[in-house]
C-alpha positions as CSV (number, residue, x, y, z in Angstrom):
1,M,-40.3,5.7,-133.4
2,P,-37.5,8.2,-131.3
3,N,-40.1,10.9,-130.8
4,N,-42.8,8.3,-129.4
5,L,-40.6,7.0,-127.2
6,S,-39.3,10.8,-126.3
7,L,-43.1,11.4,-125.3
8,S,-43.7,8.2,-123.3
9,N,-40.4,9.3,-121.2
10,K,-41.2,12.5,-120.3
11,P,-41.8,12.9,-116.7
12,T,-45.5,13.8,-115.5
13,L,-46.6,15.5,-112.1
14,W,-47.6,12.0,-111.1
15,N,-43.9,10.5,-111.4
16,N,-43.4,13.0,-108.6
17,L,-42.8,10.0,-105.6
18,D,-43.4,12.8,-103.0
19,F,-46.5,14.4,-105.0
20,R,-48.5,10.9,-105.7
21,R,-48.2,10.1,-101.8
22,R,-50.0,13.4,-100.9
23,V,-52.4,12.8,-103.4
24,V,-53.0,9.3,-102.5
25,F,-53.0,10.5,-98.2
26,L,-55.4,13.1,-99.2
27,L,-58.4,10.6,-101.0
28,C,-57.4,8.5,-98.4
29,A,-58.6,11.0,-95.7
30,L,-61.6,11.8,-97.7
31,I,-63.3,8.6,-98.0
32,V,-62.4,7.9,-94.2
33,F,-64.5,11.3,-93.7
34,R,-67.0,10.1,-96.1
35,I,-67.4,6.6,-94.3
36,G,-67.6,8.7,-90.7
37,V,-70.9,10.9,-92.1
38,H,-72.6,7.5,-92.2
39,V,-71.0,5.8,-89.3
40,P,-74.5,6.7,-86.7
41,V,-74.7,7.7,-83.6
42,P,-76.4,4.5,-81.0
43,G,-79.7,4.8,-80.3
44,V,-81.7,6.9,-82.6
45,D,-84.0,5.9,-85.0
46,A,-82.2,6.6,-88.7
47,A,-85.8,6.7,-90.4
48,G,-87.7,8.7,-87.6
49,L,-84.9,10.9,-87.8
50,A,-84.4,11.6,-91.8
51,R,-88.4,12.3,-91.6
52,S,-88.3,14.7,-88.9
53,Y,-85.2,16.6,-90.2
54,S,-87.1,16.9,-93.8
55,N,-90.1,18.2,-91.9
56,S,-88.5,20.6,-89.8
57,S,-84.9,21.7,-89.5
58,G,-83.7,20.8,-93.0
59,S,-84.5,24.4,-94.5
60,G,-82.7,26.6,-91.4
61,I,-79.4,27.5,-90.7
62,L,-79.2,23.7,-89.7
63,G,-79.4,22.7,-93.1
64,L,-76.3,24.8,-93.9
65,L,-74.7,23.7,-91.2
66,N,-75.6,19.6,-92.8
67,M,-74.4,21.2,-96.1
68,F,-71.0,22.1,-94.2
69,S,-70.9,18.6,-92.2
70,G,-71.3,16.6,-95.6
71,G,-75.1,15.4,-94.4
72,A,-73.7,14.1,-91.3
73,L,-76.4,16.4,-89.1
74,E,-78.9,14.9,-91.0
75,R,-77.9,11.6,-90.2
76,F,-77.0,12.3,-86.8
77,S,-73.8,10.6,-87.4
78,I,-70.5,10.7,-85.4
79,F,-69.4,14.0,-87.1
80,A,-72.5,15.6,-86.9
81,I,-71.5,18.9,-85.6
82,G,-68.9,18.4,-88.0
83,I,-65.1,20.7,-87.7
84,M,-67.2,23.9,-86.3
85,P,-66.5,23.7,-82.6
86,Y,-62.7,24.3,-83.9
87,I,-63.1,26.8,-85.7
88,S,-65.1,28.8,-83.3
89,A,-62.5,27.7,-80.9
90,S,-59.5,29.4,-83.1
91,I,-61.5,32.4,-83.3
92,I,-62.0,32.8,-79.6
93,M,-58.2,31.8,-79.3
94,Q,-57.6,34.7,-81.9
95,L,-59.0,37.3,-80.6
96,A,-57.9,36.5,-76.9
97,V,-54.1,36.6,-78.4
98,E,-54.8,40.4,-79.4
99,V,-56.9,41.3,-76.2
100,I,-55.0,39.3,-73.6
101,P,-51.2,40.2,-72.6
102,K,-50.0,37.4,-71.7
103,L,-51.5,35.8,-74.4
104,K,-50.1,38.1,-76.6
105,E,-46.3,37.4,-75.1
106,L,-46.8,34.3,-75.4
107,K,-47.3,34.3,-79.6
108,K,-44.1,36.1,-79.9
109,E,-41.8,32.9,-78.1
110,G,-42.3,31.4,-81.5
111,D,-42.4,27.4,-81.6
112,V,-42.8,27.7,-77.7
113,G,-45.8,30.2,-77.9
114,R,-47.4,28.4,-81.0
115,K,-47.5,24.9,-79.3
116,A,-49.0,26.4,-76.0
117,I,-51.9,28.6,-78.1
118,T,-52.7,25.0,-79.6
119,K,-52.7,23.2,-77.0
120,Y,-55.8,26.0,-76.0
121,T,-57.2,25.9,-78.5
122,R,-57.9,22.3,-78.3
123,I,-58.9,22.7,-75.1
124,G,-61.9,25.1,-76.4
125,T,-62.7,22.9,-79.1
126,V,-63.6,20.2,-76.5
127,I,-65.6,22.4,-74.2
128,L,-67.4,24.2,-77.2
129,A,-67.8,20.3,-78.8
130,T,-69.2,19.2,-75.5
131,V,-71.9,22.0,-75.0
132,Q,-72.9,21.8,-79.0
133,S,-73.3,17.8,-78.7
134,L,-75.1,18.5,-75.4
135,F,-77.9,20.7,-77.3
136,A,-77.7,18.4,-80.2
137,A,-78.5,15.3,-78.0
138,S,-81.4,17.4,-76.8
139,V,-83.2,18.1,-80.3
140,V,-83.1,14.8,-81.2
141,I,-84.6,14.0,-78.1
142,Q,-87.0,16.4,-78.6
143,Q,-88.4,14.9,-82.1
144,G,-89.0,11.4,-80.7
145,V,-86.7,8.9,-82.3
146,V,-84.5,7.8,-79.3
147,V,-84.9,4.4,-78.6
148,I,-83.1,3.8,-75.2
149,D,-82.7,5.5,-72.2
150,R,-82.1,9.6,-72.4
151,I,-79.2,9.4,-69.8
152,E,-77.3,6.4,-72.1
153,F,-78.3,8.7,-74.9
154,Y,-76.7,11.7,-73.4
155,I,-74.0,9.4,-72.8
156,S,-73.3,8.1,-76.1
157,A,-73.7,10.7,-78.1
158,I,-71.9,13.6,-76.2
159,S,-69.0,11.0,-76.5
160,C,-69.4,10.0,-79.9
161,L,-69.9,13.7,-81.4
162,V,-67.1,15.0,-79.3
163,G,-64.8,12.5,-80.1
164,G,-66.1,12.7,-84.0
165,T,-65.1,16.7,-83.8
166,L,-61.8,15.9,-82.4
167,F,-61.0,13.3,-85.2
168,L,-61.8,15.7,-87.7
169,M,-59.3,18.4,-86.1
170,W,-56.6,15.5,-86.4
171,L,-57.9,14.6,-89.6
172,G,-57.5,18.5,-91.0
173,E,-54.1,18.8,-89.5
174,Q,-52.9,15.6,-91.2
175,I,-54.3,16.5,-94.4
176,T,-52.4,19.9,-93.8
177,E,-49.1,18.3,-93.1
178,R,-48.8,15.2,-95.5
179,G,-51.4,15.4,-98.3
180,I,-52.0,18.6,-100.3
181,G,-53.4,22.3,-99.2
182,N,-55.7,23.0,-95.9
183,G,-57.0,20.2,-94.5
184,I,-59.6,22.0,-92.7
185,S,-60.7,23.6,-95.7
186,L,-60.9,20.7,-97.7
187,L,-63.3,18.7,-95.3
188,I,-65.7,21.5,-95.2
189,T,-65.7,21.7,-99.7
190,A,-65.7,18.3,-99.1
191,G,-69.1,18.4,-97.6
192,I,-70.0,21.0,-100.0
193,V,-69.6,19.0,-103.1
194,S,-71.4,16.1,-101.5
195,T,-74.7,17.9,-101.3
196,F,-74.3,18.6,-105.3
197,P,-76.6,16.1,-106.1
198,V,-79.0,16.7,-103.9
199,S,-78.9,20.5,-105.2
200,A,-79.1,19.3,-108.6
201,I,-82.6,17.3,-107.7
202,Q,-84.1,19.9,-106.0
203,I,-83.8,22.6,-109.3
204,V,-85.1,19.8,-111.2
205,E,-88.3,19.4,-109.3
206,A,-88.6,22.7,-109.3
207,I,-88.3,22.8,-112.9
208,S,-91.2,20.2,-112.8
209,R,-93.4,21.9,-110.8
210,G,-93.1,24.7,-113.5
211,D,-90.6,27.3,-112.1
212,V,-88.9,27.5,-114.8
213,V,-87.5,31.2,-115.0
214,K,-86.8,30.8,-111.5
215,S,-84.7,27.9,-111.7
216,L,-83.0,29.1,-114.9
217,L,-82.0,32.1,-112.7
218,I,-80.4,30.2,-109.5
219,V,-78.2,28.7,-112.1
220,L,-77.2,31.5,-114.3
221,S,-76.8,33.5,-110.9
222,I,-74.4,30.5,-109.5
223,L,-72.8,30.1,-112.7
224,A,-72.2,34.3,-112.5
225,L,-70.9,33.7,-109.0
226,I,-68.2,31.4,-109.8
227,V,-66.8,33.8,-112.9
228,A,-67.2,36.6,-110.4
229,I,-65.5,34.6,-107.6
230,V,-62.6,33.8,-109.8
231,F,-62.2,37.4,-111.4
232,F,-62.2,39.1,-107.9
233,E,-59.7,36.4,-105.8
234,S,-57.1,37.1,-109.1
235,A,-57.5,40.4,-108.3
236,L,-54.1,42.2,-107.2
237,R,-53.0,45.9,-106.3
238,K,-49.8,46.4,-107.1
239,I,-47.6,48.6,-105.4
240,P,-44.0,50.0,-106.7
241,V,-41.0,49.3,-104.7
242,N,-37.8,50.5,-106.0
243,Y,-34.5,49.4,-105.0
244,A,-31.5,52.2,-103.8
245,R,-28.4,51.6,-105.4
246,G,-25.9,48.8,-104.0
247,Q,-29.2,46.9,-102.5
248,N,-30.9,45.7,-106.0
249,L,-32.1,41.7,-105.1
250,N,-33.7,41.5,-108.3
251,Y,-30.8,40.3,-110.7
252,G,-30.6,43.8,-112.6
253,N,-34.2,45.4,-112.1
254,S,-34.0,48.4,-110.1
255,S,-37.9,48.0,-109.1
256,T,-40.3,45.3,-108.3
257,H,-44.1,45.7,-106.5
258,I,-45.5,44.4,-103.4
259,P,-49.0,42.5,-104.9
260,L,-51.5,43.0,-102.3
261,K,-54.8,41.0,-103.0
262,L,-58.7,42.6,-102.5
263,N,-59.6,39.5,-100.8
264,M,-57.0,38.8,-98.3
265,S,-58.6,37.0,-95.6
266,G,-60.3,34.3,-98.0
267,V,-62.8,31.8,-96.9
268,I,-62.2,32.7,-93.0
269,P,-64.7,35.7,-92.8
270,P,-67.9,33.5,-93.9
271,I,-66.7,30.3,-92.3
272,F,-66.1,32.3,-89.1
273,A,-69.7,33.8,-89.2
274,S,-71.3,31.1,-90.2
275,S,-70.0,29.0,-86.9
276,L,-71.4,32.1,-84.7
277,I,-74.5,32.3,-86.0
278,A,-74.9,28.6,-85.6
279,F,-74.9,28.3,-82.0
280,P,-77.9,30.5,-81.7
281,A,-79.7,28.4,-84.2
282,L,-79.0,25.1,-82.4
283,V,-80.6,26.9,-78.9
284,S,-83.5,27.6,-81.1
285,S,-84.3,24.1,-81.7
286,W,-83.0,22.9,-78.5
287,A,-85.9,25.9,-76.9
288,E,-88.5,24.6,-79.0
289,G,-89.4,22.4,-75.9
290,F,-90.6,25.5,-73.8
291,N,-93.4,27.6,-74.3
292,S,-91.5,31.2,-74.0
293,R,-92.9,33.1,-76.7
294,L,-90.0,35.6,-75.7
295,I,-87.0,33.3,-76.1
296,T,-88.5,32.1,-79.4
297,R,-88.9,35.3,-81.2
298,F,-85.4,36.4,-80.0
299,L,-83.9,33.0,-81.5
300,S,-86.3,33.4,-84.5
301,L,-83.8,36.3,-85.4
302,F,-81.3,33.9,-85.9
303,Q,-83.3,32.1,-88.5
304,H,-81.6,31.3,-91.8
305,G,-83.0,33.2,-94.7
306,T,-84.7,35.6,-92.7
307,L,-83.5,39.5,-93.0
308,S,-82.4,39.8,-89.6
309,Y,-80.1,36.8,-90.1
310,M,-78.6,38.5,-93.2
311,L,-77.7,41.6,-91.9
312,L,-76.1,40.1,-88.8
313,F,-74.3,37.5,-91.0
314,S,-73.3,40.6,-93.2
315,I,-72.5,42.8,-90.0
316,L,-70.6,39.4,-89.1
317,V,-68.4,39.4,-92.5
318,V,-67.6,42.5,-92.6
319,F,-66.1,42.5,-89.3
320,F,-63.9,39.2,-89.7
321,C,-62.7,40.6,-93.0
322,F,-61.1,43.4,-91.3
323,F,-60.0,41.4,-88.2
324,Y,-58.6,38.7,-90.1
325,T,-56.6,40.9,-92.2
326,A,-55.2,43.0,-89.6
327,L,-53.9,39.7,-88.4
328,V,-52.2,38.7,-91.5
329,F,-50.9,41.9,-92.7
330,S,-48.7,44.3,-90.5
331,P,-48.1,47.7,-92.5
332,K,-45.7,48.5,-89.5
333,E,-43.7,45.4,-90.2
334,M,-43.5,45.2,-93.9
335,A,-42.4,49.2,-93.8
336,D,-39.5,47.8,-91.3
337,N,-38.6,44.8,-94.1
338,L,-38.7,47.5,-96.7
339,K,-36.1,49.9,-95.3
340,K,-34.1,47.2,-94.2
341,S,-33.5,45.6,-97.6
342,G,-32.9,49.6,-99.0
343,A,-36.4,49.7,-100.7
344,F,-38.9,52.5,-100.6
345,I,-42.1,53.3,-102.1
346,P,-42.0,56.0,-105.4
347,S,-43.0,59.5,-103.2
348,I,-43.2,57.9,-100.1
349,R,-40.8,58.5,-97.4
350,P,-39.6,55.2,-95.9
351,G,-40.1,54.2,-92.1
352,E,-43.8,55.6,-90.4
353,K,-45.1,57.4,-93.6
354,T,-44.6,54.0,-95.6
355,A,-46.4,52.3,-92.8
356,Y,-49.1,54.4,-92.5
357,Y,-49.6,54.6,-96.8
358,L,-49.6,50.7,-96.7
359,E,-52.1,50.9,-94.2
360,Q,-54.4,53.2,-96.0
361,V,-53.9,50.9,-99.0
362,V,-55.2,47.7,-97.1
363,L,-58.0,49.3,-95.4
364,K,-59.1,50.3,-98.7
365,L,-58.7,47.3,-100.3
366,T,-60.5,45.1,-97.4
367,F,-63.0,47.7,-97.1
368,W,-63.8,46.6,-101.1
369,G,-63.3,42.9,-100.3
370,A,-65.6,42.9,-97.6
371,I,-68.1,44.3,-99.9
372,Y,-67.8,41.5,-102.5
373,I,-67.5,39.1,-100.5
374,T,-70.7,40.1,-98.0
375,L,-72.5,40.3,-101.5
376,V,-71.3,36.9,-102.8
377,C,-72.6,35.1,-99.8
378,L,-75.8,36.9,-99.6
379,I,-76.7,37.1,-103.5
380,P,-78.0,33.7,-103.2
381,E,-79.7,34.0,-99.8
382,V,-82.1,36.8,-101.6
383,F,-82.7,34.6,-104.4
384,T,-84.0,31.7,-102.1
385,Y,-85.5,34.1,-100.3
386,F,-87.7,35.6,-102.9
387,S,-88.1,32.3,-105.3
388,N,-89.0,30.0,-102.3
389,I,-86.7,27.4,-103.9
390,Q,-84.3,26.0,-101.1
391,V,-81.0,25.2,-102.8
392,Y,-78.3,24.8,-100.5
393,I,-75.2,25.9,-103.2
394,G,-75.1,29.3,-101.4
395,G,-73.1,32.3,-101.8
396,T,-70.6,30.7,-98.9
397,S,-70.6,27.8,-100.0
398,L,-69.4,28.5,-103.4
399,L,-66.9,31.1,-102.1
400,I,-65.5,28.4,-100.4
401,L,-65.7,26.2,-103.4
402,V,-64.0,28.1,-105.4
403,V,-61.0,29.6,-103.4
404,V,-60.1,26.6,-101.8
405,T,-60.2,25.0,-105.4
406,M,-57.9,27.8,-106.4
407,D,-55.6,27.5,-103.1
408,F,-55.5,23.9,-104.4
409,M,-54.4,24.4,-108.0
410,V,-51.8,26.3,-106.9
411,Q,-50.1,24.2,-104.8
412,I,-50.5,21.6,-108.0
413,S,-48.8,24.1,-109.9
414,S,-46.2,24.8,-107.2
415,Y,-45.3,21.3,-107.3
416,R,-45.1,20.8,-111.2
417,M,-42.9,23.9,-111.0
418,T,-40.7,21.6,-108.8
419,Q,-40.8,18.9,-110.7
420,Q,-39.9,21.3,-114.3
421,Y,-36.7,22.7,-112.5
422,E,-35.6,19.0,-110.8
423,V,-35.5,17.6,-114.4
424,L,-33.8,20.6,-116.1
425,T,-31.1,20.4,-113.1
426,T,-30.9,16.6,-113.6
427,K,-30.4,17.5,-117.5
428,K,-27.0,19.9,-116.3
């Protein structure tokens, strides 16, 4: 009897009040997101739009964007353009900070500079969201599914879509602050997960048509990619570090290591690449109303599933792998911190030599990490290209899903360790 009582009284993670509040807030935020996906922009014939989408844009890059938005683009809801304008504005601002001296100085001003850069990013989000909303509204008008006056529809559509993007930006920030994990990544992940039933139905329909081997290959490739992503995301390069006498910070251990991930940029490169390629796709859909063969041929290079799209997407992914890694990791700063703490890498002189060594190691890791991310994102595209089975559980979505899930589990583990520490402290 006492044993049963001790087991029942054993504290669980759910007993942590702060953790419980964060989980409840996260669930409520995701519910709000899913409700907003089904709130349509006024003035659109929903049934006609669904038929038009399935007949035309459902198999292109817009289908990929529809997956990221959780089906909002297909319904032309208030979240139709999703969070992509905010991501694009973040890309532009990060590039501008590295190029424009005034912004670079502003970044060094601490919290004040960070708030100013955030303000500029939000202004950029409004501008990009307005432009994308204008193109999206024009595409819907071309489909002949608008049931109100054009001017009235433009005003209502732009207002609703821009407002929806700003609300998602705010909601993502609130999830990051009051929930668990990165809010923007979790919103994109929620949209990806919502497409799983549709993708499963597509595979079942392909099997019923007789494409059993192709369908099984797609399923096996998805499972293999999940295993590969988990393996590579867990891969670390451990650089040994020794401490000089009198500078030992490891409680008796005179050596430790610097863990460097193979993929330091996480899911940022494919998300950035997808957001940049999305704009030409919107222009392409809008330009269909014109009889310009030159424009049509040029924009067809950005069509999802084509070889030119895969090549451009690969170039962008590799570029953002190196770019984002350079932003988040500074070899010089790391070398200075090691020197100040009395630590050194064996056989490497402290200071500039250490910075150069770390830079070379990071460049090699980023090179192989970029190849890994590119292959993960393109293998499902190649399968789809040759099998003609449209399944939007692609490499980009799988990478985002697995990486965000792993990060979420790390957050959960940290809360569990914190609770165990508090229990031990209370017992003492």
